[in-house]
C-alpha positions as CSV (number, residue, x, y, z in Angstrom):
1,R,134.3,164.0,157.9
2,S,136.3,162.2,155.3
3,L,134.9,159.3,153.2
4,L,136.4,156.6,155.5
5,L,137.3,156.9,159.1
6,Y,138.8,153.5,159.4
7,A,141.5,151.9,157.3
8,V,140.4,149.1,154.9
9,N,142.7,146.1,154.8
10,G,143.2,143.7,151.9
11,L,140.8,141.1,153.3
12,Q,138.0,143.6,153.6
13,A,138.6,144.9,150.1
14,R,138.6,141.4,148.6
15,T,135.5,140.4,150.5
16,F,133.6,143.5,149.3
17,G,134.9,142.7,145.7
18,V,133.6,139.1,145.9
19,W,130.2,140.3,147.2
20,T,130.0,142.8,144.3
21,L,130.9,140.1,141.8
22,L,128.4,137.7,143.3
23,S,125.5,140.2,143.4
24,S,126.2,141.2,139.8
25,V,126.1,137.6,138.6
26,I,122.8,137.1,140.4
27,R,121.4,140.2,138.8
28,C,122.6,139.2,135.3
29,L,121.0,135.7,135.7
30,C,117.8,137.4,136.8
31,A,117.9,139.6,133.7
32,I,118.3,136.5,131.5
33,D,115.5,134.6,133.2
34,I,113.2,137.4,134.5
35,R,110.2,135.0,135.0
36,N,112.1,132.8,137.5
37,R,110.3,133.9,140.7
38,T,112.9,132.5,143.1
39,L,115.7,134.2,141.3
40,Y,113.7,137.4,141.1
41,H,113.2,137.4,144.9
42,I,116.9,136.7,145.5
43,T,117.8,139.6,143.2
44,L,115.4,141.9,144.9
45,F,117.0,140.9,148.3
46,T,120.5,141.8,147.0
47,F,119.3,145.4,146.4
48,F,117.7,145.6,149.8
49,L,120.9,144.3,151.3
50,A,123.0,146.8,149.4
51,L,120.7,149.6,150.5
52,A,120.9,148.6,154.1
53,H,124.7,148.3,153.9
54,F,125.3,151.8,152.5
55,L,122.7,153.4,154.8
56,S,124.2,151.7,157.9
57,E,127.7,152.9,156.9
58,V,126.5,156.5,156.6
59,F,124.0,156.7,159.5
60,I,125.0,154.0,162.0
61,Y,128.7,153.4,161.8
62,H,129.6,156.9,160.3
63,T,132.3,155.3,158.2
64,A,131.1,157.0,155.0
65,A,129.8,160.5,154.2
66,L,126.9,161.3,152.0
67,T,129.0,162.2,148.9
68,I,128.3,161.3,145.3
69,G,130.3,158.1,145.7
70,V,127.8,156.9,148.4
71,M,124.7,158.5,146.9
72,A,125.1,156.7,143.6
73,P,124.7,153.2,145.0
74,L,121.9,154.4,147.3
75,M,120.0,155.7,144.3
76,V,120.7,152.6,142.2
77,A,119.5,150.3,145.0
78,S,116.4,152.5,145.7
79,F,115.3,152.8,142.1
80,S,116.0,149.1,141.5
81,I,113.9,148.1,144.5
82,L,111.1,150.3,143.3
83,G,111.3,148.9,139.7
84,M,111.5,145.3,140.9
85,L,108.5,145.7,143.2
86,I,106.5,147.0,140.3
87,G,107.7,144.1,138.2
88,L,106.9,141.6,140.9
89,Q,103.2,142.6,140.6
90,Y,103.4,141.9,136.9
91,L,104.9,138.4,137.6
92,E,102.1,137.7,140.1
93,V,99.5,138.6,137.5
94,E,101.2,136.6,134.8
95,A,101.4,133.5,137.1
96,L,97.7,133.8,137.9
97,S,96.8,134.0,134.2
98,Q,98.9,131.0,133.3
99,N,97.2,129.0,136.1
100,K,93.8,129.9,134.7
101,K,94.9,128.8,131.2
102,K,96.0,125.4,132.6
103,N,92.6,124.9,134.2
């Protein structure tokens, strides 16, 4: 199959572009303020959402083939989720140690 089975119109392309811009802004803000737990969770969710989107396009809707163009965002999302889950454990430990210092 080809990369896309269905034509993409301008509205769909702009919507995907705005989503990409929004998620990149969220990810940059998280990188700046990595200890903000709410922002960290939102950023982690953007990677889960991206992974779910690309997996659904390949395996549910069959609108994309497993080529390097699709594999790259799948790998980035997967490794980012893994790294952020490991980092989340660090944030939990840090929050607990700060609470102990306050008491």
